[in-house]
C-alpha positions in Angstrom: -42.2 26.0 -48.9 -42.6 23.3 -51.3 -40.9 20.3 -51.6 -40.2 21.0 -54.9 -38.1 23.4 -54.6 -36.3 21.5 -52.2 -36.1 18.5 -54.1 -33.7 20.5 -56.1 -31.9 21.7 -52.8 -31.5 18.0 -50.7 -28.8 15.9 -51.9 -28.7 11.8 -51.5 -26.1 13.1 -48.8 -25.7 16.7 -48.2 -28.1 20.2 -49.4 -26.4 21.8 -52.1 -27.7 25.2 -54.5 -27.2 28.3 -55.8 -26.8 31.1 -53.4 -29.6 33.5 -53.3 -31.7 31.1 -56.0 -32.3 27.8 -55.1 -30.5 28.1 -52.0 -31.7 31.0 -49.7 -30.7 32.3 -46.4 -34.6 32.2 -45.2 -34.4 28.4 -46.6 -31.0 27.4 -44.7 -32.6 29.1 -41.1 -35.5 27.2 -41.5 -33.1 23.9 -42.4 -31.0 25.2 -39.1 -34.7 25.2 -36.9 -35.3 21.5 -38.4 -31.6 19.9 -38.2 -31.5 21.3 -34.1 -35.1 19.5 -33.7 -33.5 16.9 -35.5 -30.0 16.2 -32.8 -30.8 15.1 -29.5 -28.3 17.6 -28.6 -28.4 21.4 -26.5 -24.9 22.2 -28.2 -24.0 22.1 -32.2 -20.6 22.6 -33.3 -20.7 24.7 -36.6 -18.0 25.8 -39.2 -17.9 26.8 -42.7 -15.2 26.6 -45.9 -14.1 30.0 -47.5 -17.5 30.7 -49.7 -18.0 34.2 -50.2 -21.4 33.6 -48.8 -20.8 31.5 -45.9 -20.7 34.7 -43.3 -24.6 35.1 -44.5 -25.4 31.1 -44.8 -23.3 30.8 -40.9 -26.0 33.8 -39.4 -28.5 32.2 -40.8 -27.9 28.7 -40.0 -27.0 29.1 -36.8 -29.6 31.9 -36.0 -32.5 28.9 -37.0 -30.9 26.6 -34.6 -31.0 29.3 -32.2 -34.3 29.1 -32.5 -35.4 26.0 -31.8 -32.8 27.3 -28.0 -30.3 24.5 -29.3 -26.3 26.7 -28.3 -23.8 27.7 -31.5 -20.0 26.6 -30.7 -18.7 28.3 -34.2 -15.6 27.7 -35.0 -14.7 29.9 -38.0 -13.1 28.9 -41.5 -12.2 25.2 -41.4 -11.7 22.6 -43.5 -15.2 19.8 -43.1 -13.3 17.1 -41.8 -12.1 19.6 -38.6 -15.6 19.4 -37.8 -16.7 15.9 -38.2 -13.2 15.3 -35.8 -14.9 17.8 -33.2 -18.1 16.5 -33.4 -16.0 12.5 -32.5 -14.2 14.8 -30.0 -16.9 16.4 -28.0 -19.8 14.0 -28.7 -22.0 16.8 -30.9 -24.0 17.3 -33.6 -21.7 19.6 -36.6 -22.4 21.6 -39.5 -20.1 22.9 -42.1 -21.5 26.1 -44.9 -19.8 24.2 -48.5 -20.6 23.2 -51.5 -17.5 21.5 -51.3 -16.2 21.4 -55.0 -19.1 23.6 -56.5 -17.9 26.9 -58.3 -18.2 29.8 -56.2 -21.6 30.4 -56.8 -22.6 27.7 -55.3 -23.3 27.1 -51.0 -24.3 24.3 -48.5 -24.5 22.0 -45.8 -23.3 18.8 -44.8 -25.1 17.9 -41.2 -23.7 14.9 -38.2 -25.2 14.1 -35.4 -22.9 12.8 -32.4 -19.3 11.9 -32.0 -20.2 11.9 -36.9 -22.4 9.9 -37.2 -23.5 10.8 -40.8 -27.0 12.1 -41.8 -28.2 11.3 -45.2 -31.0 10.7 -47.2 -31.8 7.7 -45.4 -31.0 8.7 -42.0 -32.3 12.0 -40.7 -31.9 14.4 -44.1 -35.0 13.0 -45.9 -37.0 14.0 -42.2 -35.8 17.3 -41.6 -36.9 18.0 -45.5 -40.1 16.6 -44.5 -40.1 19.4 -42.0 -38.5 22.4 -43.5 -41.6 21.8 -46.2 -43.8 22.3 -43.5 -42.2 24.6 -41.1 -44.1 28.2 -40.2 -42.2 29.8 -38.6 -41.1 34.1 -38.7 -37.3 34.8 -40.1 -35.8 36.3 -37.5 -31.5 36.2 -39.0 -28.9 37.4 -36.4 -25.4 37.9 -36.7 -23.6 38.1 -33.3 -22.1 34.5 -33.1 -18.5 34.2 -31.7 -15.9 32.4 -33.3 -13.9 29.9 -30.3 -10.5 29.0 -31.3 -10.5 25.5 -30.9 -8.3 24.0 -34.0 -5.5 22.7 -31.5 -7.9 20.0 -30.0 -8.3 19.1 -33.9 -4.2 19.0 -34.2 -3.8 16.9 -30.8 -6.8 14.2 -32.6 -4.8 14.0 -35.8 -1.5 13.2 -33.2 -3.1 10.9 -31.5 -3.3 8.6 -35.2 0.0 9.7 -36.7 2.1 10.2 -34.3 4.9 13.2 -35.2 7.9 11.0 -34.7 6.7 8.8 -37.4 6.9 11.2 -40.3 10.3 12.3 -42.0 10.8 15.7 -42.1 13.1 15.0 -44.8 10.1 13.9 -46.7 9.7 16.8 -49.3 6.1 17.7 -51.2 4.0 19.9 -53.1 0.4 20.8 -52.1 -2.1 22.8 -54.6 -4.9 24.0 -51.7 -7.2 25.8 -55.1 -7.9 28.3 -52.5 -9.7 26.4 -50.4 -10.6 25.6 -46.7 -6.9 23.9 -46.2 -5.5 26.8 -45.7 -7.0 28.0 -42.3 -5.4 24.7 -40.7 -1.8 24.5 -42.7 0.1 26.7 -40.1 -0.5 24.9 -37.3 -0.6 20.7 -39.2 3.1 22.4 -40.6 3.9 23.3 -37.1 2.7 20.4 -35.8 4.7 17.7 -37.7 7.5 19.7 -39.3 6.1 19.5 -42.9 8.5 19.8 -45.8 6.8 21.4 -48.5 6.2 24.0 -51.8 2.7 25.4 -51.7 0.3 26.7 -54.5 -2.6 28.7 -53.6 -3.0 28.1 -49.8 -4.7 31.7 -49.6 -8.3 30.7 -48.3 -10.4 32.9 -51.5 -13.9 32.3 -52.2 -13.2 33.5 -55.3 -11.3 30.6 -56.5 -9.0 33.0 -58.8 -6.6 30.4 -60.2 -8.8 27.4 -61.0 -12.0 25.4 -60.0 -11.5 23.6 -56.2 -11.9 20.3 -57.6 -8.5 18.4 -57.8 -10.6 14.9 -59.0 -10.5 17.2 -63.2 -7.0 16.8 -64.2 -7.0 20.2 -65.4 -6.7 21.9 -62.7 -3.7 19.5 -61.5 -1.6 21.4 -64.0 0.4 23.5 -62.0 1.6 21.0 -59.4 2.9 18.3 -61.4 4.7 21.2 -63.0 5.8 22.4 -59.2 6.5 18.4 -58.7 8.6 17.8 -61.6 10.3 20.9 -61.6 11.4 20.9 -57.9 12.1 17.1 -57.6 9.5 16.6 -54.7 8.5 12.8 -53.5 5.0 13.2 -55.0 1.9 16.1 -54.6 -1.6 16.0 -53.2 -4.4 19.0 -54.5 -7.1 19.2 -52.0 -10.7 20.2 -52.8 -12.6 23.2 -51.3 -13.8 22.2 -48.1 -9.8 19.8 -47.5 -12.1 16.3 -46.9 -10.8 15.2 -50.6 -7.2 15.2 -51.5 -6.0 13.6 -54.8 -1.9 12.7 -55.2 0.1 12.7 -57.5 4.0 10.6 -57.8 6.6 12.5 -58.2 6.8 11.8 -62.3 3.3 14.1 -62.0 1.4 11.0 -62.5 -1.7 10.5 -61.1 -2.3 8.1 -58.2 -5.9 7.2 -58.4 -8.3 6.8 -55.8 -8.7 3.1 -56.3 -4.6 2.4 -56.1 -4.3 5.0 -53.2 -7.7 2.2 -51.5 -5.4 -0.7 -52.1 -1.9 1.2 -50.7 -3.3 2.3 -47.2 -5.1 -1.3 -46.7 -2.3 -2.8 -47.6 -0.2 -0.5 -44.9 -3.1 -1.1 -42.7 -3.5 -4.8 -43.4 0.6 -5.0 -41.9 -0.8 -3.3 -38.8 -3.9 -5.1 -38.1 -5.4 -8.7 -38.2 -8.5 -9.1 -40.1 -8.3 -6.1 -41.5 -11.9 -4.9 -43.4 -12.3 -2.1 -45.7 -15.8 -0.6 -47.5 -15.6 1.1 -51.3 -17.6 2.2 -53.0 -18.6 1.1 -56.8 -16.4 2.8 -58.3 -13.4 1.5 -56.9 -11.9 -1.3 -59.7 -12.7 -4.7 -59.4 -9.4 -5.1 -59.5 -8.2 -3.6 -56.8 -11.1 -5.5 -54.6 -10.0 -8.8 -56.0 -6.2 -7.7 -54.8 -7.4 -7.0 -51.8 -9.6 -10.5 -51.2 -6.3 -12.1 -52.3 -4.8 -10.4 -49.3 -7.2 -11.8 -46.9 -8.9 -8.6 -46.2 -12.4 -8.5 -45.9 -14.3 -6.0 -48.4 -17.4 -4.8 -48.2 -19.1 -2.8 -51.5 -21.3 0.1 -51.1 -23.1 3.2 -53.4 -20.8 6.1 -53.5 -20.9 8.6 -51.0 -19.6 9.7 -47.5 -22.8 9.2 -45.8 -23.4 5.4 -47.0 -19.4 4.5 -46.7 -20.0 5.3 -43.2 -23.5 3.7 -42.2 -21.3 0.1 -43.9 -18.1 0.9 -41.5 -20.2 1.6 -38.7 -22.2 -1.4 -38.8 -19.3 -3.3 -39.6 -16.9 -1.9 -37.7 -14.9 -1.7 -40.4 -11.0 -0.5 -40.3 -11.3 1.8 -43.5 -13.4 3.1 -46.2 -12.2 3.6 -49.7 -13.8 5.5 -52.9 -12.3 5.8 -56.3 -12.9 10.0 -55.7 -10.1 10.4 -53.3 -12.4 10.0 -49.9 -10.7 8.1 -47.8 -12.0 7.1 -43.7 -10.3 5.7 -41.1 -12.2 4.1 -37.6 -10.1 6.5 -36.1 -10.9 9.5 -36.8 -14.7 8.3 -36.1 -15.7 7.2 -39.0 -15.0 10.4 -41.5 -13.4 11.1 -44.2 -11.0 13.1 -44.2 -7.7 14.6 -46.8 -5.9 15.8 -43.9 -5.6 12.2 -42.8 -5.0 10.5 -45.8 -1.7 12.8 -46.1 -0.6 12.0 -43.0 -0.7 8.3 -43.1 0.6 8.4 -46.9 3.7 10.6 -45.4 4.1 7.5 -42.6 4.0 4.8 -45.3 6.6 6.4 -47.5 8.4 7.7 -44.3 8.6 4.0 -43.2 9.2 2.4 -46.7 12.2 5.3 -47.4 11.2 5.6 -51.0 9.3 8.5 -52.9 5.9 7.5 -54.9 7.0 5.9 -57.7 8.6 2.9 -55.5 5.4 3.0 -53.8 3.9 1.9 -56.4 6.0 0.2 -58.8 5.1 -3.4 -57.1 0.7 -2.4 -58.2 0.1 -3.9 -61.5 -3.7 -3.1 -61.9 -5.2 -2.6 -66.1 -6.1 0.4 -67.1 -8.6 2.5 -66.0 -10.3 5.7 -67.7 -10.2 7.4 -64.5 -14.0 9.4 -64.2 -15.6 10.8 -67.4 -19.0 13.5 -67.2 -21.2 13.7 -69.7 -24.0 16.3 -69.4 -27.3 14.8 -70.1 -30.9 15.6 -70.6 -32.3 12.5 -68.6 -29.9 10.7 -66.4 -32.3 7.9 -66.1 -33.3 7.8 -70.1 -29.4 7.3 -70.7 -29.3 4.5 -68.2 -31.4 2.6 -70.3 -29.9 3.3 -73.4 -26.5 1.9 -72.3 -28.5 -1.2 -70.8 -29.9 -2.4 -74.0 -26.7 -2.3 -75.8 -25.3 -5.0 -73.3 -26.0 -8.4 -73.4 -25.7 -9.8 -69.9 -27.6 -8.4 -66.8 -26.6 -5.2 -64.9 -25.7 -4.9 -61.6 -27.4 -2.1 -59.8 -26.2 -1.0 -56.2 -25.6 2.3 -57.3 -26.1 3.1 -61.4 -25.2 0.6 -63.4 -22.6 -1.5 -63.2 -21.3 -4.2 -66.0 -18.5 -7.2 -64.6 -17.4 -8.7 -68.7 -14.6 -11.1 -68.6 -11.4 -8.7 -69.7 -13.7 -5.5 -68.7 -15.7 -3.5 -66.3 -17.6 -0.2 -66.1 -20.0 1.0 -64.1 -22.4 4.3 -64.9 -24.6 6.8 -62.5 -26.0 9.6 -62.1 -24.4 12.5 -59.4 -25.6 13.0 -56.6 -24.4 16.2 -56.5 -24.4 18.2 -60.3 -26.5 17.2 -63.9 -24.3 14.8 -64.2 -23.4 11.1 -65.5 -20.5 10.0 -64.2 -18.5 6.2 -66.6 -15.5 4.5 -64.9 -14.0 1.6 -66.8 -11.9 -0.6 -66.5 -10.1 -3.1 -69.1 -7.4 -6.2 -69.6 -5.5 -3.6 -72.2 -5.4 0.1 -73.6 -7.4 -0.8 -76.9 -10.3 -2.2 -74.9 -10.8 0.0 -72.4 -10.2 2.4 -75.4 -13.2 0.5 -77.8 -15.3 0.1 -74.6 -15.2 3.9 -73.3 -16.3 5.5 -77.0 -19.5 2.8 -77.9 -20.7 4.3 -74.2 -20.0 7.3 -75.0 -21.6 6.7 -79.0 -24.6 5.3 -76.8 -24.8 8.5 -74.4 -24.6 11.3 -77.7 -27.2 8.9 -79.9 
C-alpha cells in the first residue's frame, strides 16, 4: 500500500478516514497485524463506539491481530475511556474503533500500549504506518469474535477514583449523549452512583439522527441548554461520539470552557494534594495558566492531542491534564482522558461546595475569550505564514503559532484530524478581542 494513501489516514495521534474509501477493511486488517507486531503482549483489548461500520472494522482489525498470532479480548460497544481504563487495569494493549466526533461516514482507530500508554506518531504510530506500507499478506477477514462483558471492572475502577458516598444524589443535571457511546454504559453508571439526570439522545445510533456528536460546536448544545434552563438543572454536560470528551454548561446555559474547567479541577485537586503538577495544551488560556501558577501549581505546556499530553504527564508524573477542547486527564486513571471521570469529579466538587455551576464559577474572572473558531482553508501552511507576516513580534511555534501581546493572545494551528485551521484568542476586553478576531479572519480569507 502506498505511503501517500496512508498519509491521508495516519494522523498525529490516531488513525481516521472515510470508511470504504480512505480507510477500508483491508487496510484495517493490515493495521491490526502491524499493531499486534508492535505491542509486546499476547492479548489485546478491542472495543468500538456505535458507528454503522464498526462491526466490519472490528472484524478486519481483530482478524489482522489474530493473523499475527495474538488473541483478542473483545468488549463490544463502549466509550473510548473504557478501553483505556481496562488497558491500565489489565496491563494489556488496547484498540478502539472510533472516529470520535467526525460525521457518520468516518471511521478510525485509537491505539494504546499496556497500561494505557499512548501510541502517537512519535511513539509508535509512524512505525506501524511504515510496516503497513510494506506488508504483503493475504487478507482473511473473519467474523466470529465473541463479546465479553467486563464493564463492571471499569465501574469498580471509577469507584476507586470517585467514591459513591462523595456525590450528593440530589444534584440534578442534564446529559446530551449525542447518540454516542456513552449510552452503552450509562445504566451501570447510573446504578452505581445513583445519578439524578434528565437525558437527551442516549440511544447509541451510528446515524447520529439528532445532531452531530460534536459538543465543541455550540450549535449542538442548544437542546441541552434549553433542558437545563427549563428544568432548573444544576448544570448540563454533552459528550462526543466516543465519550472521551465532556463539555459542560452552567445552570444558566452558559458554556464552561475547557480552560475554565482546567482551572476548576486543578483548584479542587490543589486542595487535596501538595506540589500539584498540571499539563495543559497550547490552547488553554494564558490567564488560566497565570492563575494556576499564582496558586503555586506547576504548569507544563504541551502540543494539542492526547498522545502528547499523556506522554508528558507520565514523564513528569503530573497529576492532571487539561485541554481547551475539553479533554481532561487524571493520573489515577492511568493518565488517560475521560469525559465520565470528569463528570464524576465535577459532581463531587459541587457536592463538597454545596452549590450549582454558576455558584462554583462566579469567583473566577478571566478575560474574554473567543472559544475555538474554525476556518476551511486550501493550505494550512500558507495561511499560517500570512498571519505571521502580519504581526511585528515573533511567534511561539510549539504547536501552530502562538502570539503573546500585553493585551491579547492567540493561537492558530492546523487540525490534526480535519482539513481546518483552528483559532483561539483572548484579550483584555471584548472590543479588543473582536478587533483581533476580525483582523485574523480577514488575513486568512485574503
